[in-house]
N, C-alpha and C positions, 0 to 999 in steps of 0.2 A: 709934461705929464704931471698933474696935479696929485700926487701918490698921498694917501690916506697917513695921517701923523700914528705911527707906530714904530717902535724900535725891537727889533730881535734878537735874542741873547743865544746864540746857538753853543751849547755844552756838547760832551761827551757822548751823552745818551738821550737830553730832552732839549726842548726848546723853550725859553721864557720871551713872552710878548709884553713890552711896557706899552700902555695906552693903545687903544683903538677906535682909529676917527672912521667915519662913516665909510661902507662900502671898503674897508681894509683887507675883507677875505678875498677881493678879486687883484688884491697886489699882491697877496701872499703867494695864490696860485701861481702868478706868474714868474715867481721866483724858486729855483728848483731845489735851494738848499734850505729852505723853510717849508720843512714837512709837515703839515697838520696833525698826522698821526703820532709825532713826536713832542707834541704841545701838551703840556700838561700843567704850566703855572703861567697866570696872566696877572700883570699888574697895572692898574688905573691909578693914575696921579692926582686926578680932579674930575669933578662931574661938571663937564664941559663937553658941549658936542663933537671938538675935534679929540676928545680923548676916550668918549664912551660909546657914541651910537653905534659904532662897528662892533661891539662886543658881543650883541644877541647873533649877528651874522656870522662872526668868527668861533663861536660855539656850534653853530649849525654846521661849519664846515669841519671842525673837529671830530662832531658826532657822526659824520658822513665817513670820514676816513677810519674809523675804528670797525673793521669787519665784525659784523653782528655777531656773536657768540665766540668771537676771539678771548683769548685770554686777557689782551690788555682793555677790553670793551667795559670791565668793570673799573678801571683804575679812575679816581674823580678828576675833572680838572679842578684846579685850586685856582682863584682868583680873589684877589688883596686891592680892595677898592673902597672909595668912600663909604660914609652911611647912606642907606635908601639904594644903593645899587642893586640889591637881590631884588627888591620891590619892582625897581625900573625892568628889570630881565623878565620877571615871572609875569608882569603886566603885558609886555609886547609879545611873548609866546602866547599867554592866555588869547589876546585878541587876533593873533593870528593863528591860533589852533594848531600852534608847534610845540612837538616835544622832543626829547633828546634821547640819545642810546646810552650814552653815560652820564654819572651824577656829576652834578658841578656844586662845589662848596663856595659860597660867597664869605670871605672873611671881611667886615666891615672894620675900617678905622673909625674910633670912636675917642673922644678927648675925655672920657669920664670913667669911672670905675662902674664894672659892672658883676653880677653872682656868677658863679662857677658855670651854672646852667648856662646863661647867656654866653660864655665863652664855648661852649660846646656844641659844634653844629647840630641845626634842629631842621626838620622838613619844615620847607615854606610852600612849595608846590611839588606834588607827590608826581602828577602827570609828567611834568617836565623836569621832573629830578633834580630840583634847586633846593639845595641846603643853605642855611644863614649861620653866621656865628659872629660875636662881637669881637672886638680886639681894642682892648684898652693899652694906653701906652705901658712901656715897661715898668715905668715908676708905680703904675696903679695894678701891675699884673703879679697875683701871688707867684705865678712861674716866673716871671721874670724876662720872656723870651717867647716867640710864637713858634710852635713846630710848622714849619712849611715842608717838610717832607713830602713826597710825592704818595707814599704808603701810610701816611698820617692818620688816613680817616677813609676806610673804606666801607661806604655806609649798606653795601650790599654782601660784603663779606663772602663772594662768589669766587669765580674762576679764577682771577688773579690771584687770589691767597692761597687755593689749594691744587693750581694746575702748575707745569712748569714754566711754559712760555714766559712770563714776565720775568721770572727769577731765574731762568737759563743763562747761562755763560754769555754776558752782552746784553741780555734784557734790560728793559727799564729798572725793573724791582732789583736786579742782582747787586750785591754788595763784593767790592773786591780787599780780602782783608790784606791782601800784601801792598795795596796803594799807598800807604806810608804817611797819610797826610796826618800834620800835626793839628789836634783839636784846637777849636776854638777854646776861648774862654768864656762862658757864658754868662750874660748880666745877673746881677744879684735879683732875687725874688722882691717884687716891689710892695707897698704897702697901699691897698685899697683905701685905707683911712686917711692917706696923705691929703693935707689941704694947702691950697695956695699955688699949685703947680702953673707955672706960665706956659705958655703955647709953645714958646721958644725953647723951651728946656726939654719938651716932650721927645720922645724917640720911639720907635717900633723895631724889635729886633726879630728878624724871621728867618731861621737856622734853616736852609736849603738841604741839606746833607752835610755828611763829614767835610765836603771840600769846599761848601760856599755858604756864604753870610749876607743878607740883604738888610740894611738899616735905612727906617725911613724916619725923616724929620719933618715936621709942618712949617710951611709957608705961608703966612698971614696975608692973603690975598682974597681975592672976591672972585668966585667961589673959592673955598678953601683949596690947597694944593699941599701936595707931599713930594720933597725932593726925596730921592733915594741914591744910596752908596752901597755897592756892591763889592765884596770882598771874597777874593780865595785864598784859601787856607795854604800855609806852607805846606812843601811836600819834601820829606826827607830824599837823600841822594848826591851826586857830586856833579861838577862842572866837565868831567872827564868825557 
């Protein structure tokens, strides 16, 4: 079985995918524990066929799993990927006359400073509901980190914001104040005017929620690749 290159990280309420090789959607459908309706965030580590060609297909599967009109259909899929990924997905959807039921926000890794407007999601393809934002490294980011929370950006401000479903007890947007996670120390604000920053020193900190954080570092290969480290927050409790 020549399975497509893809790693799934199953968490309590959602699933992260890392890299999406060609035809990954069929591999996902064969695995009962990987439910497309719970996939809200995808990480692409490099612009290579075995890491990115399955992205348009898996987005279609995720869209089909979101019942139209249901509360979670407005919750965007957040994609963290190299620069140019949003244009690639948009072009493939235009050529195939494809559109999605949910918004897709593509956050692109860049190695240079960008304006505040470029760091905010902007519509790229309204029919396919694709939005694009640029992610400078922490050292060049005035905020110092990237907000990767599921509800960080709701383009439609629709049903998921105002109805019960997603925020109900156990829902993907629900917050448990008794969870007892110790907060992460967020990276300090960066300086967009910083000069002479080396590739080896660049890092991108993406805070998933109160319980987890992902850090990406640049690997100088051809094409450029990103290595990722996943960290879970400490949780209060005892071993009894």
